[in-house]
ZAMI-254266 format. One line per 10 residues: number of its first residue (from 1); their letters; for each residue x, y, z of C-alpha. Coordinates in nm, 3 decimals. Layout:
// residues N
NUM) A) X:Y:Z ~ ...;
This chain:
// residues 93
1) MIKVYGMDTC) 0.000:0.000:0.000 ~ 0.125:0.349:-0.086 ~ 0.077:0.618:0.178 ~ -0.014:0.955:0.035 ~ 0.050:1.246:0.269 ~ -0.148:1.552:0.173 ~ -0.386:1.819:0.290 ~ -0.738:1.888:0.173 ~ -0.660:2.257:0.118 ~ -0.368:2.181:-0.116;
11) PYCEYVKPQI) -0.471:2.207:-0.484 ~ -0.213:1.948:-0.591 ~ -0.337:1.702:-0.330 ~ -0.695:1.768:-0.437 ~ -0.591:1.675:-0.791 ~ -0.448:1.344:-0.666 ~ -0.734:1.244:-0.434 ~ -0.990:1.148:-0.703 ~ -0.726:0.932:-0.872 ~ -0.676:0.723:-0.559;
21) ADNAEFVYID) -1.037:0.712:-0.440 ~ -1.157:0.355:-0.401 ~ -0.810:0.225:-0.493 ~ -0.687:-0.020:-0.228 ~ -0.326:0.040:-0.336 ~ -0.333:0.387:-0.177 ~ -0.420:0.533:0.162 ~ -0.461:0.911:0.196 ~ -0.333:1.072:0.515 ~ -0.450:1.430:0.565;
31) IGKNVENLHE) -0.178:1.607:0.764 ~ -0.415:1.892:0.845 ~ -0.681:1.687:1.022 ~ -0.475:1.541:1.302 ~ -0.156:1.654:1.476 ~ -0.036:1.292:1.481 ~ -0.059:1.283:1.101 ~ 0.132:1.610:1.078 ~ 0.398:1.481:1.317 ~ 0.436:1.161:1.115;
41) FLKLRDHRDE) 0.482:1.363:0.794 ~ 0.723:1.614:0.950 ~ 0.937:1.330:1.081 ~ 0.980:1.217:0.719 ~ 1.022:1.567:0.578 ~ 1.280:1.670:0.835 ~ 1.497:1.360:0.799 ~ 1.473:1.234:0.441 ~ 1.699:1.359:0.162 ~ 1.417:1.332:-0.094;
51) FTPYKKEGDV) 1.270:1.655:0.047 ~ 1.590:1.866:0.031 ~ 1.534:2.021:-0.314 ~ 1.169:2.092:-0.235 ~ 1.247:2.258:0.098 ~ 1.510:2.477:-0.071 ~ 1.236:2.605:-0.304 ~ 0.997:2.673:-0.016 ~ 0.771:2.376:-0.091 ~ 0.586:2.194:0.185;
61) GIPCFVREDG) 0.648:1.861:0.014 ~ 0.293:1.739:-0.044 ~ 0.156:1.535:-0.197 ~ 0.415:1.289:-0.078 ~ 0.405:0.922:-0.173 ~ 0.564:0.659:0.052 ~ 0.589:0.318:-0.113 ~ 0.573:-0.012:0.073 ~ 0.951:-0.046:0.054 ~ 0.988:0.290:0.232;
71) SITLEPKEVG) 1.104:0.482:-0.073 ~ 0.959:0.828:-0.117 ~ 0.863:1.031:-0.420 ~ 0.684:1.358:-0.463 ~ 0.602:1.286:-0.826 ~ 0.253:1.138:-0.890 ~ 0.363:0.978:-1.218 ~ 0.620:0.766:-1.031 ~ 0.335:0.584:-0.855 ~ 0.119:0.550:-1.166;
81) LRPLSEAKTC) -0.091:0.865:-1.129 ~ -0.151:1.153:-1.370 ~ 0.054:1.457:-1.274 ~ -0.087:1.806:-1.280 ~ 0.131:1.945:-1.559 ~ 0.267:2.252:-1.383 ~ 0.233:2.114:-1.031 ~ 0.512:2.002:-0.808 ~ 0.420:2.035:-0.443 ~ 0.255:2.295:-0.223;
91) RLD) 0.462:2.602:-0.147 ~ 0.489:2.786:0.182 ~ 0.469:3.132:0.023;
């Protein structure tokens, strides 16, 4: 199962959500609904090298996809989803 960290107020996450609805291969974790979800995501974001280029650009780093093997990508196409052409991840500014 692929964990998808996102937030309902993020337009890029909202683009991904319909693609994973009713798909047992994905579980959506809204980091804005529960502080435990946010903590779990920040633990990844603060300690994984995959986020470095995104943080340098001021991106939050969502949507974030964590595969079963623990590998992380922030690119929807790498987990078989359609990317929003100009989208990367949510920005802080």
